[in-house]
C-alpha positions in Angstrom: -26.3 0.7 11.7 -23.1 2.5 10.8 -21.2 1.5 7.8 -17.7 0.0 8.3 -16.2 3.2 6.9 -17.3 5.0 10.1 -16.0 2.3 12.5 -12.6 2.3 14.2 -10.5 0.0 12.1 -7.0 1.2 13.1 -5.6 2.6 16.4 -2.3 4.5 17.0 -1.7 4.6 20.7 1.5 6.4 21.7 2.3 5.4 25.3 5.3 7.7 25.9 6.1 10.4 23.4 9.8 9.8 24.0 12.6 9.3 21.4 16.4 9.2 21.9 17.2 9.7 18.2 17.2 12.6 15.7 16.8 10.9 12.4 17.3 13.3 9.6 13.9 12.7 8.0 11.9 13.1 11.2 10.7 16.3 12.8 12.2 15.2 16.2 15.6 16.0 14.8 14.7 19.7 14.4 12.0 20.4 17.0 11.6 18.1 20.1 8.3 16.4 20.7 6.0 18.8 22.6 7.2 18.7 26.2 3.7 18.1 27.7 3.5 14.8 25.7 7.0 13.5 26.6 5.9 11.3 29.4 4.9 7.8 30.2 1.2 7.0 30.1 0.1 5.5 33.4 -0.5 1.8 32.9 -4.0 1.9 34.4 -5.0 4.6 31.8 -3.6 2.5 29.0 -5.5 -0.5 30.3 -8.7 1.6 30.3 -8.3 2.6 26.7 -7.6 -0.9 25.5 -10.5 -2.3 27.5 -12.9 0.2 25.8 -11.6 -0.9 22.4 -12.4 -4.5 23.2 -15.8 -3.7 24.6 -16.6 -1.6 21.6 -15.9 -4.3 19.0 -19.1 -4.8 17.0 -20.4 -1.4 18.1 -18.2 1.6 17.2 -15.1 -0.6 16.7 -14.8 -2.8 13.6 -14.9 -6.6 14.1 -11.8 -6.8 11.9 -9.7 -4.6 14.2 -6.9 -6.5 15.9 -3.6 -4.4 15.7 -2.6 -1.4 17.9 0.3 0.7 16.6 2.4 2.1 19.4 4.4 5.0 17.9 4.1 8.6 17.1 7.5 10.1 16.5 8.6 8.1 19.5 10.5 5.0 20.7 8.1 2.5 22.3 11.0 0.5 23.9 11.6 3.5 26.1 8.1 3.1 27.6 8.8 2.2 31.3 5.7 -0.1 31.3 6.6 -1.9 28.0 6.1 -5.5 29.4 3.0 -4.6 31.2 1.6 -3.1 28.0 2.1 -6.4 26.2 0.3 -8.2 29.0 -2.6 -5.8 28.6 -2.8 -6.4 24.9 -2.8 -10.1 25.6 -5.6 -9.7 28.2 -7.8 -8.0 25.6 -6.7 -10.1 22.7 -5.0 -7.5 20.6 -1.6 -7.5 18.7 1.1 -4.9 18.0 4.3 -4.4 16.0 7.4 -2.9 17.6 9.0 -0.1 15.6 12.4 0.9 17.0 15.8 2.5 16.1 17.5 -0.5 17.8 19.4 1.3 20.5 17.0 0.3 23.4 16.5 -3.2 22.0 18.2 -4.7 25.0 18.2 -8.4 25.9 15.6 -7.6 28.5 13.3 -6.1 25.8 13.9 -8.9 23.4 13.0 -11.5 26.1 9.8 -9.5 26.8 9.0 -9.7 23.1 9.8 -13.5 23.1 7.3 -14.0 26.0 4.5 -12.6 23.9 4.6 -14.2 20.5 0.8 -14.0 20.3 1.0 -10.2 20.9 4.1 -8.9 19.1 3.6 -10.0 15.5 6.3 -7.8 14.0 9.6 -6.2 14.8 10.9 -3.4 12.5 14.2 -1.7 13.1 14.7 1.7 11.4 18.4 2.0 10.5 19.6 4.2 7.7 23.2 3.2 7.2 25.4 0.2 7.8 28.5 2.4 8.5 28.9 3.8 12.0 30.0 7.3 11.1 27.3 7.8 8.6 24.7 6.2 10.8 25.6 8.7 13.5 25.2 11.6 11.1 21.8 10.4 9.9 20.4 9.5 13.3 22.0 12.2 15.5 23.5 9.5 17.8 27.0 8.7 18.9 28.9 6.5 16.4 30.2 4.4 19.3 26.7 3.2 19.9 26.4 1.6 16.4 28.1 -1.7 17.2 25.8 -2.1 20.2 22.8 -1.8 17.9 24.4 -4.5 15.7 24.8 -6.7 18.7 21.2 -6.0 19.7 20.0 -7.1 16.3 22.1 -10.3 16.3 20.7 -11.2 19.8 17.2 -10.6 18.6 17.7 -12.8 15.5 18.9 -15.6 17.6 16.1 -15.2 20.2 13.3 -14.8 17.6 14.0 -17.2 14.8 10.4 -17.9 14.0 9.6 -14.2 13.6 12.7 -13.8 11.3 11.8 -16.9 9.4 8.3 -15.5 8.7 9.7 -12.2 7.4 8.1 -10.4 10.3 11.4 -9.2 11.7 12.8 -6.6 9.3 15.2 -3.7 8.9 13.7 -0.5 7.5 16.2 1.6 5.4 14.8 5.1 4.8 16.6 7.2 2.3 16.7 8.9 -1.0 17.9 7.9 -4.5 17.3 9.1 -8.0 14.0 7.2 -8.1 12.8 9.4 -5.2 12.9 12.6 -7.2 9.8 14.1 -8.9 11.5 14.2 -12.3 11.8 10.4 -12.1 8.3 9.8 -10.9 9.0 10.0 -7.2 7.7 12.2 -4.3 10.8 13.7 -2.7 12.7 16.8 -3.4 15.8 17.1 -1.1 16.5 20.7 0.0 19.5 22.7 1.1 19.7 21.4 4.6 19.3 17.7 3.8 22.4 15.5 4.6 24.8 14.8 1.7 24.0 11.5 0.1 24.9 9.7 -3.1 21.6 9.3 -5.0 22.7 6.7 -7.6 20.2 3.9 -7.7 22.8 1.2 -8.2 25.8 2.4 -6.1 24.6 5.2 -3.9 24.1 5.6 -0.1 20.8 3.7 0.1 21.8 0.9 -2.3 25.0 0.4 -0.3 23.2 0.1 3.0 20.8 -2.5 1.5 23.7 -4.5 0.2 25.7 -4.4 3.4 22.8 -5.3 5.7 21.7 -8.1 3.4 25.2 -9.6 3.8 25.4 -8.9 7.6 21.9 -10.2 8.5 20.8 -12.6 5.7 18.1 -13.9 8.0 16.2 -10.6 7.9 13.9 -9.0 5.4 15.4 -5.7 4.3 12.8 -3.0 3.4 14.0 -0.1 1.3 11.9 3.1 1.6 13.0 5.7 -0.9 9.7 7.6 -0.9 9.8 9.6 2.3 6.9 11.9 3.2 7.2 15.4 4.6 4.8 14.8 7.5 2.4 17.6 6.4 5.0 20.2 5.7 7.3 20.1 8.8 10.5 19.1 7.0 10.0 21.6 4.2 10.0 24.4 6.9 13.4 23.2 8.0 14.8 23.1 4.5 15.2 19.3 4.6 12.9 17.8 2.0 9.7 18.7 0.2 6.8 16.8 -1.3 5.2 20.0 -2.7 6.2 19.5 -6.3 4.8 16.0 -6.3 1.6 17.1 -4.6 1.2 19.8 -7.2 1.9 17.6 -10.1 0.2 14.3 -9.1 -2.6 15.2 -6.6 -3.6 18.8 -6.7 -3.4 19.6 -10.5 -6.6 21.1 -11.7 -8.4 20.5 -8.3 -9.4 22.9 -5.6 -9.9 21.1 -2.3 -9.2 18.1 -0.1 -12.2 15.8 0.2 -10.7 12.6 1.7 -7.6 10.7 2.9 -6.2 7.5 1.6 -3.5 6.8 4.3 -4.1 3.1 5.1 -7.8 3.5 4.7 -8.6 7.0 5.9 -7.0 8.7 8.9 -10.1 10.8 9.2 -12.8 8.1 8.8 -11.4 5.0 10.5 -8.3 5.8 12.6 -8.2 6.6 16.3 -5.0 8.4 17.3 -4.1 9.0 20.9 -1.0 10.5 22.5 0.6 9.8 25.9 -1.5 12.4 27.8 -4.8 11.0 26.3 -5.3 13.6 23.6 -7.2 12.3 20.6 -6.2 13.9 17.4 -6.7 13.5 13.7 -3.6 12.0 12.2 -0.1 10.6 12.7 1.3 13.4 10.7 0.1 16.0 13.3 3.5 16.5 15.1 2.4 19.6 17.0 -1.1 18.2 18.0 -2.9 21.0 16.0 -5.9 18.7 15.4 -6.7 17.6 19.0 -10.5 17.3 19.4 -10.9 15.3 22.7 -9.2 13.6 25.5 -9.8 9.9 26.3 -9.1 10.5 30.0 -12.1 12.8 30.1 -14.6 11.1 27.8 -15.4 7.6 26.7 -14.0 6.4 23.4 -17.5 5.8 22.1 -18.6 9.4 22.9 -15.4 10.8 21.3 -15.7 8.7 18.1 -19.4 9.6 17.6 -19.0 13.3 18.6 -19.7 16.4 16.6 -16.2 17.6 17.6 -14.7 14.8 15.6 -16.7 15.7 12.5 -15.9 19.3 12.9 -12.1 18.5 13.1 -12.3 16.4 9.9 -13.8 19.3 8.1 -11.3 21.8 9.5 -8.3 19.5 8.7 -9.4 19.0 5.1 -9.5 22.8 4.6 -6.0 23.4 6.2 -3.8 20.8 7.7 -4.3 18.1 5.1 -3.4 20.3 2.1 0.3 19.6 2.4 0.0 15.8 2.8 0.8 13.2 0.2 -2.2 11.1 1.3 -4.8 13.8 0.6 -7.5 13.1 -2.0 -8.3 16.3 -4.0 -11.4 17.1 -6.1 
């Protein structure tokens, strides 16, 4: 019998590959998602994937598996079958969290979430600033849309009081401060093309956003993320930010090769990652789908998971793709 390490314990299933934002810390801001993957997965195909996951529990899927992540540099609320997707998750007894930039969090989408409290166990809104003009600069969207996002959040709070009360409805504030920098023990080195931000821990851009949102939406949990990752080197190529100094100092020092992954378990050993056209690839950090090794529309999930092609891609990724990642384990 296989060890739990070799079973599917996490799934990232991107149903659409679409995003309407250009957040400064995301590759989408600089190079659009690959065109072939920017489409809506047919709902019958999604049903087939989720059905196989349920049927595989206790075989090639861990008995502890319950949560399907539905994002890969994308906006899940733009998926045209969003409500039907939640119904499928209910049918096969799985849950999900909704990660969104807030612009498509319409009353219709909120009501869909409210109808499936057993399915949607978390709502997280990625919003980098509490000021319209700065928000627009950091997300690539029109400043006039900002107040609509604020209204969307307020409607969702009123419609989902239990989720907010549990702390499962939150705002995610991604940014940089002095604690982010390698010289202060952090992982981020802003580069020449990064947006201008005040990095002061106590009064800077990120701190101000936390303070302002805490006052505006006291019902919500505010998550501050000041340790952004470079998504395997994409942002460094654009001159935005780099994790290279931290990788060199903390992970790679005195070591020669990547031997494992520690990103929420191991992306190589227990994550199944699928895009909107059914491609199965190694990791959420693979923006350009360089590590595709199968397609779920052409093979069964079990055959894919147990395949030699998967093992070969793990080996290849450790030798190349993973070497610029902050989750790599070196030896």
